[in-house]
N, C-alpha and C positions, 0 to 999 in steps of 0.2 A: 274521623275526618282522614287522615293521612292513611290509612288501608285504602279507602275509599278510592279518596283521589289519586293514590296509586296505581290503581285499575285504572282509571281514567285517561291521566293526563300525564304526560311524564314529568320526572323532577328538573330541577334546574338547578345545575353546582356549578354554573361561572360565578369566579368571584366567592364561593365559600361562600353562601349567604349565612346569617346565624341562626335563622328560623325558617323552618320545608317553604319551598317555593317550589311552585306547577307552571308550566305553560302550559294554559287555557288556549290557545290558538296554535299550537303544533302546525297545521299545516299553511296556515295563512300569515303573510309577513304584514310591514304596513299599520298593524293595528293596535290604538291605542283607545285608553279611557280617560276621562273627562276627573277631576281632580276637584279640588278647592270645595270643600263642607258640603259633596254630596259624593253620590259612593257609586258604582256603578251597578251595583248588589239589587237584582228586583226587591219588593217588598218581601215577597216570600220567602229568596235567598234561594231561588232555584237556577234565574239566570241574569246571567251579565248583559248589560247592553253595551256597546263599543262603537266606535269608530274608525275602517279601515280607508285611512288616506291615499289620493290619487300618486302620490310619489312622498316618500321618507326623503329622500336627498336633496329636494328643495322647493320653495315656495308654490303652493298652489297659483296656477293665474284662474284669473275671472271664468269662472263657466265650468272648471276641471273638478269631474264627477269623482265622490269617495262614497261609502258604503256603509250602511246602518245592520251591524252587527247582533245577532246573539246568540250566547252559548247557552246550553243548556248542562250546567252542574250534575245532574244527577244521569245524563247519557253520553256526555261530550259532544254533542253535536252541535257543529257549528253553523247557524245559515244566516245569509244576508236576507233582511229584511224590506230593504230600501235602500233607495239613492239619493246623495244629496249631490246639491253647489253651494252647500252652506258650512263647507269647512276648514279649520283652519289648524294650522301646527302645533299648537300646545294643547287646546280642548277639542281638538276633532271639531264636533255638531252640537257639544252642547250636549250629548246625549245623556241623559236621566231617566228615572220613571216618576210617574205620578203617582196615584193613589194605590192602585194595584197593578199587578203582572199584565195587565190588559191596555197599561197606556205606557208607553213609550215615546220620550220627548223628544226632539230634534231641533234643528234649523236645517233652513233649504233656503236658495236664491231664485226669483224668478230673473231667468236671464234677459226678458225682453225691459223690465222696468231696472233691473238691477235693485229693489228692493228686497229684503230678508223677510222671514216670518218664520214663524212655528209652526210645528206638526204634532200631532198626538196620535201616534200607529198601536192599536192593537198588532202586536207582529205575529200573531197566531190567524187572525182571520186577512189583516192587510187592510182594516177598515178604517180610515184616516178623519181627522179632524184639522183642519188646518186653521190656524192663529190668525189672529191680524198682527197681535205684538211678537217678538222672538223671547227665547228659552235662554237665560242666563241661569239663574235660579228656580226653581221647583218650590211652592210649602210644603213640609211634609204631607199635608194631608192631599196635595196633587189639585188643588182647588184654583192656585194662581201660578203666574210667574213673573219676576221681576226681571229684567234685564234694561241695560243702557241701549244707545243707538249703537249698534255691532258693525255698522258702517264704518262710523269713526272711531270704535275701540282701539282697530289697529294702528293709528295715530300714534298714539301716546302707549300702547300694551302689544306689541306685534306677537300675532299668534293666537288672540284671545278673542277677535269677534270672526267676519266674513269676507271673505275676498271678492272684490268688486271692480271696475275701471275707477282709476282714482278722479278722474271727470265725474263720475258720479256720488261724489264724496263733498257735500256740502260741510266745508271749515266752519267749527265755531269761533266766533272772535271775539275772544275773553270769556266771560262767565256771562254763558250766554242763558236768557229769559225763555229760550222757546225750546228747551230740550234738557236733559234729564234721566230719572230713573222712571221706566215704564212699568205699566203689571195689569196683565192679560190675565182675562178671568177665563178661565179652561171651560167652562160651561157652556157659553156666549162666543169665545173667540174676541169679545173685544178688548180694545185696548185704549188704558189712559194714561195720561203723564201725568204721574204721582207727587213726583218732587223737584224741582228745578233749579238745573246747576246753579243757579243766583244763588239758590234760597239756600240750595245746601253750602256753599262759601261762605253764606253771611250767619251761617249756626253757629254758636258759640261754641269753644273748644272746651 
């Protein structure tokens, strides 16, 4: 693998890393990957899904456009496959893969309603499926996505949600009984409120 990567990507030596490191987006700045229990690497291992932020030196403004990037680890090709207004500084647009390499999942925002929504795109054909719910974590089989309300996420965890005008965020007053964890069916696109915040707080520790 090292020899193959050396022929495609430049080695990264700053900070004297203890393991081999390569830069897979040498000609693009502002590119980040999502973390927290998901991988940016596609199920086949050939592709990496990333977010290219609008700006890396300041917090995004509502409506700022970022890009969804796919890197081919066999050839080094780096391509923008979509645009999004649903990226923030820590998690990007929550880019991750579904059941196979034809399903790349991420978030966008409708700038007329300022409501976020998930998208599943085939990065090779451009075909898209619009979801009612948002993407935070996709199940390993790609059938479901779980997510909190990403408009409210930034209130307590900056960088992890989506950016919308503050007047478009309805704040919860205590443990809400109409907000919580949402599950979206990737085949139908339908979203359901799976677990209320109030019920989560009532669960025994």
